[in-house]
C-alpha positions as CSV (number, residue, x, y, z in Angstrom):
1,M,26.9,69.2,-78.4
2,C,25.2,67.0,-81.3
3,S,27.3,68.7,-84.0
4,I,30.5,68.2,-81.9
5,I,30.0,64.4,-81.6
6,R,28.9,64.1,-85.2
7,G,32.1,65.7,-86.2
8,C,34.5,63.7,-83.8
9,P,34.8,60.0,-84.8
10,R,36.4,59.0,-81.3
11,L,33.5,60.5,-79.4
12,K,30.8,58.7,-81.9
13,R,32.7,55.4,-81.1
14,A,32.9,55.8,-77.3
15,G,29.3,56.7,-77.5
16,L,28.4,53.7,-79.2
17,A,30.4,51.6,-77.2
18,L,28.8,52.9,-74.1
19,F,25.3,52.4,-75.7
20,F,26.1,48.6,-76.1
21,V,27.6,48.0,-72.8
22,L,24.5,49.7,-71.1
23,S,22.2,47.8,-73.4
24,G,23.8,44.5,-72.4
25,A,23.8,45.2,-68.7
26,P,20.4,43.7,-68.2
27,A,21.8,40.3,-69.8
28,A,24.8,40.4,-67.9
29,F,22.8,40.9,-64.6
30,P,19.6,39.0,-64.8
31,E,16.6,40.5,-62.9
32,K,16.2,37.4,-60.8
33,E,19.8,37.8,-59.2
34,N,19.7,40.5,-56.9
35,L,23.4,41.7,-56.4
36,F,22.7,42.8,-52.8
37,A,21.3,39.1,-52.0
38,K,25.0,38.0,-52.4
39,I,25.9,40.2,-49.3
40,D,24.4,38.7,-46.0
41,P,22.8,41.1,-44.8
42,Y,21.9,43.3,-47.8
43,W,20.0,46.7,-47.9
44,S,17.8,48.8,-50.2
45,V,17.0,52.5,-50.4
46,L,13.5,54.1,-51.5
47,W,12.6,57.7,-52.1
48,T,9.4,58.7,-53.7
49,G,7.1,61.8,-53.9
50,S,4.4,63.6,-55.6
51,W,3.5,67.2,-56.4
52,G,-0.1,68.6,-56.7
53,K,-2.2,70.4,-54.1
54,S,0.1,68.8,-51.5
55,M,3.7,68.1,-51.7
56,I,3.9,64.4,-50.4
57,N,7.3,62.8,-50.1
58,R,8.3,59.2,-48.3
59,G,12.1,58.0,-47.7
60,E,12.7,54.3,-46.7
61,I,15.9,52.4,-46.1
62,G,15.6,48.6,-45.4
63,L,17.9,46.2,-43.9
64,Y,17.5,42.6,-45.0
65,W,19.1,39.4,-43.2
66,R,17.6,36.1,-44.1
67,S,14.0,35.8,-43.1
68,F,14.0,39.1,-41.3
69,S,14.0,42.6,-42.5
70,L,14.1,46.1,-40.9
71,K,12.6,49.3,-42.3
72,A,12.7,53.0,-41.2
73,Q,10.6,55.3,-42.9
74,V,10.3,59.2,-42.9
75,A,6.9,60.6,-44.5
76,D,6.3,64.3,-44.9
77,S,3.2,66.1,-46.3
78,R,2.6,69.8,-46.7
79,P,0.8,72.4,-49.0
80,A,2.7,72.8,-52.4
81,F,3.2,76.4,-51.5
82,F,4.6,75.4,-48.3
83,W,6.7,78.8,-47.8
84,E,3.4,80.7,-47.5
85,D,2.8,78.7,-44.2
86,L,5.9,77.1,-42.9
87,D,3.9,75.4,-40.0
88,A,1.3,73.8,-42.1
89,G,3.7,70.5,-42.6
90,N,3.4,67.3,-41.2
91,T,6.2,64.8,-40.8
92,A,5.8,61.2,-39.4
93,F,8.9,58.8,-38.5
94,S,8.3,55.0,-38.1
95,A,10.0,51.7,-38.0
96,G,9.2,48.1,-38.3
97,L,10.8,44.7,-38.0
98,Y,9.3,42.0,-40.2
99,H,9.5,38.1,-40.4
100,K,8.8,37.0,-44.0
101,E,7.5,33.5,-43.5
102,T,4.9,34.2,-40.9
103,A,4.2,37.8,-41.6
104,S,4.9,38.5,-37.8
105,R,5.9,42.2,-37.3
106,I,6.9,44.7,-34.7
107,L,5.8,48.4,-35.6
108,Y,6.1,51.9,-34.3
109,G,4.4,54.9,-36.2
110,I,1.1,55.7,-37.9
111,L,-0.5,52.5,-38.7
112,R,-2.7,51.6,-41.8
113,E,-5.4,48.9,-40.3
114,Q,-7.0,46.3,-42.2
115,G,-9.2,43.4,-41.5
116,L,-11.8,43.4,-38.4
117,P,-10.4,46.4,-36.6
118,S,-10.7,48.6,-39.6
119,R,-14.3,47.4,-40.4
120,L,-15.5,48.3,-36.8
121,R,-15.4,52.1,-37.5
122,S,-17.0,54.6,-39.7
123,L,-19.8,51.9,-40.5
124,W,-22.0,53.8,-42.9
125,A,-19.2,55.8,-44.5
126,R,-17.7,52.9,-46.1
127,S,-18.7,50.4,-48.9
128,P,-21.1,47.5,-48.3
129,P,-19.4,44.4,-46.7
130,F,-19.3,42.2,-49.6
131,A,-17.4,38.8,-48.9
132,E,-14.8,39.0,-51.5
133,Y,-13.5,42.4,-50.1
134,R,-12.6,41.2,-46.8
135,K,-8.8,41.8,-46.0
136,A,-7.4,39.5,-43.6
137,G,-3.9,40.5,-42.4
138,P,-1.8,42.6,-39.9
139,A,-1.8,46.5,-39.7
140,D,1.1,48.1,-41.7
141,L,2.9,51.4,-41.7
142,A,1.0,54.1,-43.5
143,P,2.6,55.5,-46.4
144,Q,2.1,59.1,-45.5
145,P,1.4,61.0,-42.3
146,S,-2.0,61.7,-41.0
147,P,-3.3,65.0,-39.4
148,S,-5.3,63.1,-37.0
149,K,-3.6,59.9,-36.0
150,L,-0.8,59.6,-33.7
151,P,2.2,57.1,-33.7
152,E,1.4,53.7,-31.9
153,P,3.2,50.6,-31.1
154,Y,2.0,47.6,-32.6
155,L,3.0,43.8,-32.2
156,Y,1.7,41.0,-34.4
157,L,2.8,37.4,-34.1
158,A,1.9,34.2,-36.2
159,T,3.1,30.6,-35.8
160,P,4.3,28.8,-39.0
161,R,1.9,26.6,-40.7
162,W,1.2,23.3,-39.2
163,G,-0.4,21.2,-42.1
164,G,-2.5,24.5,-43.2
165,F,-3.2,25.6,-39.5
166,Q,-2.0,29.0,-38.2
167,L,-2.4,30.9,-34.9
168,F,-2.2,34.5,-34.9
169,G,-2.5,37.3,-32.3
170,S,-1.9,41.2,-32.2
171,V,-1.7,43.9,-29.4
172,Q,-1.8,47.7,-30.1
173,L,-1.4,50.6,-27.7
174,D,-2.7,54.2,-28.2
175,D,-1.1,57.4,-26.8
176,C,-2.7,56.8,-23.4
177,L,-1.6,53.1,-23.5
178,N,-5.2,51.8,-24.0
179,P,-5.1,48.2,-25.3
180,T,-6.3,46.8,-28.6
181,A,-6.1,43.0,-28.9
182,S,-7.0,40.4,-31.5
183,G,-6.4,36.8,-32.1
184,G,-7.4,33.7,-33.8
185,F,-6.7,31.0,-36.2
186,D,-6.3,30.5,-40.1
187,V,-6.7,26.9,-41.5
188,T,-6.4,25.9,-45.2
189,I,-8.7,23.0,-45.5
190,T,-8.0,22.3,-49.4
191,K,-5.5,24.2,-51.7
192,R,-8.7,26.5,-52.5
193,N,-10.7,26.5,-49.4
194,T,-9.8,28.5,-46.2
195,L,-11.5,29.2,-42.9
196,R,-10.3,32.2,-40.6
197,L,-11.8,32.8,-37.1
198,E,-10.6,36.1,-35.3
199,G,-11.7,37.8,-32.1
200,F,-11.3,41.5,-31.0
201,Y,-11.2,43.5,-27.8
202,T,-10.4,47.1,-26.9
203,G,-11.3,49.5,-24.1
204,R,-10.7,53.0,-22.8
205,E,-12.1,55.8,-21.1
206,L,-13.9,58.2,-23.6
207,P,-13.6,62.0,-23.1
208,P,-16.5,64.0,-21.9
209,R,-18.9,65.2,-24.7
210,T,-20.5,68.9,-24.6
211,A,-23.5,69.8,-26.7
212,S,-22.6,71.9,-29.6
213,S,-25.3,74.1,-29.3
214,W,-28.3,75.3,-27.1
215,F,-30.5,73.0,-29.3
216,S,-28.3,70.2,-30.0
217,E,-29.6,66.7,-30.1
218,A,-26.5,65.2,-28.5
219,P,-26.7,65.6,-24.9
220,P,-23.6,66.3,-22.8
221,L,-22.0,63.2,-21.3
222,P,-19.3,62.9,-18.5
223,P,-16.0,60.7,-19.1
224,R,-17.3,57.3,-19.6
225,D,-15.7,53.6,-19.6
226,F,-16.0,52.1,-23.1
227,R,-15.5,48.5,-24.1
228,L,-15.8,46.7,-27.5
229,Y,-15.9,42.9,-28.2
230,A,-16.2,41.5,-31.5
231,L,-15.9,38.2,-33.6
232,S,-15.4,37.7,-37.4
233,L,-15.8,34.3,-39.4
234,L,-14.3,34.2,-43.0
235,Y,-15.0,31.3,-45.2
236,A,-13.3,31.5,-48.9
237,G,-13.9,28.8,-51.5
238,P,-14.1,28.5,-55.4
239,F,-17.8,28.8,-55.7
240,L,-18.7,29.9,-52.2
241,G,-17.7,32.6,-49.9
242,I,-19.1,33.7,-46.4
243,A,-18.1,36.2,-44.1
244,S,-19.6,37.8,-41.1
245,D,-18.5,40.3,-38.3
246,W,-20.4,40.6,-35.0
247,A,-19.6,43.3,-32.4
248,Y,-20.9,44.2,-29.0
249,S,-20.2,47.7,-27.2
250,D,-20.7,48.5,-23.6
251,T,-20.6,52.4,-22.8
252,F,-21.1,53.6,-19.4
253,A,-23.9,56.4,-19.3
254,Y,-24.7,55.7,-22.6
255,G,-25.9,51.9,-23.1
256,R,-25.2,48.6,-24.7
257,D,-25.8,47.6,-28.4
258,L,-24.8,45.3,-31.3
259,Y,-23.6,45.3,-34.7
260,G,-23.4,42.4,-37.4
261,N,-22.9,42.0,-41.0
262,L,-23.2,39.2,-43.3
263,G,-21.6,38.8,-47.0
264,I,-22.3,35.6,-49.4
265,R,-20.6,35.1,-52.6
266,L,-21.9,32.8,-55.3
267,G,-19.6,31.7,-57.9
268,S,-16.4,33.1,-59.3
269,R,-15.6,33.4,-63.0
270,P,-17.1,34.2,-65.3
271,W,-20.3,34.9,-63.1
272,R,-20.4,36.1,-59.5
273,L,-23.3,37.2,-57.5
274,S,-22.7,39.2,-54.2
275,L,-25.1,39.8,-51.4
276,A,-24.6,41.6,-48.3
277,A,-26.4,43.2,-45.2
278,E,-25.4,44.9,-41.9
279,R,-27.2,46.2,-38.9
280,A,-26.4,48.6,-36.2
281,G,-28.2,49.3,-33.2
282,S,-28.7,53.1,-31.9
283,R,-26.6,52.5,-28.9
284,F,-23.6,50.8,-30.5
285,V,-20.2,52.8,-30.4
286,G,-17.8,51.8,-33.1
287,R,-13.8,51.1,-32.7
288,D,-13.2,54.9,-33.0
289,G,-15.6,55.5,-29.9
290,A,-18.1,57.4,-32.0
291,A,-21.6,56.4,-32.1
292,A,-22.6,55.6,-35.9
293,G,-26.2,55.6,-34.9
294,A,-29.1,52.9,-36.0
295,G,-29.1,51.8,-39.5
296,F,-29.8,48.5,-41.7
297,R,-28.2,48.4,-45.3
298,A,-28.6,45.7,-48.0
299,A,-26.5,45.5,-51.2
300,A,-26.3,43.2,-54.2
301,R,-23.9,43.0,-57.1
302,L,-23.8,40.8,-60.2
303,E,-20.4,40.7,-62.1
304,F,-19.5,38.9,-65.5
305,S,-15.7,38.6,-66.2
306,G,-15.2,38.3,-70.0
307,K,-12.1,37.6,-72.1
308,K,-9.3,40.2,-72.5
309,S,-10.2,41.8,-69.2
310,A,-13.8,42.7,-70.2
311,L,-16.2,43.2,-66.9
312,F,-19.7,43.9,-66.6
313,R,-21.2,44.9,-63.3
314,L,-24.6,45.7,-62.0
315,S,-24.8,46.8,-58.3
316,T,-27.4,48.2,-55.9
317,S,-27.8,49.1,-52.4
318,L,-30.5,50.1,-50.0
319,Y,-30.6,51.9,-46.6
320,A,-33.0,52.0,-43.9
321,E,-33.1,53.8,-40.5
322,E,-33.5,50.2,-38.8
323,A,-34.1,46.9,-39.5
324,G,-37.9,46.3,-40.6
325,A,-38.3,50.0,-41.3
326,P,-39.0,51.3,-45.0
327,F,-35.9,51.9,-47.1
328,T,-35.3,55.8,-47.3
329,K,-32.0,56.0,-49.5
330,S,-31.3,53.8,-52.6
331,G,-28.4,53.7,-55.1
332,G,-27.3,51.9,-58.2
333,A,-24.8,51.4,-60.9
334,V,-24.0,50.0,-64.3
335,Y,-20.4,49.4,-65.3
336,Y,-18.8,47.8,-68.4
337,R,-15.3,47.8,-69.5
338,F,-14.5,47.0,-72.9
339,P,-12.1,44.1,-73.9
340,D,-8.4,45.2,-74.3
341,R,-7.0,45.2,-77.7
342,P,-3.4,45.0,-78.5
343,G,-2.1,48.2,-79.9
344,A,-5.4,50.1,-79.2
345,F,-5.5,53.5,-77.7
């Protein structure tokens, strides 16, 4: 093919003309100007995937009209050699209607939670509750299916900001129509100081639990009513950040107990010191209906952000069976990232 092009002047001139036309296309149609934006409504299509031990694919189609957007999504996950087991795959269909200005949304599908509801599950499996890592915001559609989660309806409504003040609330239902509700307010005190207060409630009947073996430490339990109440406070400023979560669980035939955490951030750039602590009682039941067990954890982290993305971080964490007891587990890390150099490997 290359020899044919070299030997034919007309093909060579046509190829050069096509090259200049394609190279001039970005100048003729700037990135800031969306061709579909001239059409009201306009649409977009996305298809992405990855290939490894699992073959994951996701397709989306979006329809946009002024401040509203409608998105439909299909996500599929299955082993790379799927022909060896055709029933091993997992496909999820989901859809959502969004409002841009207020972030309000109506969703149905497998959800990716964040904020207070996500922090009330898997207490000791996640990282310490530092203040700067608190994500405040509504849930969204998960980018891939989950073998353990089922599709759920979700509604999040927020008001427009009135002088920096905003109200918000959400309702979520599981497959048995058990409710999960949250709500609160967010206020911008100044351009760099914000305050957020959020409340949370969920309740349902937990399934019976049987002993896994004759000598199991967990006793069998009948079906029991479960209630969980929580409150979160988040303040973020340029030199000080404070975040705290408190939760109270009431479970029939198991008991009542508390969980609480506190995170404090001092400084921002280039120096930042972060402190965190959390405690859970032996009878506290988390967001997922599982008892994480009693425990107390304290953590600290010191960071220095240098020029050209240089970063130095020193962190440590301590864990005890309960508050006031001797620490039985500890960990620490030292991390340094060298400054970026243009043209370096």
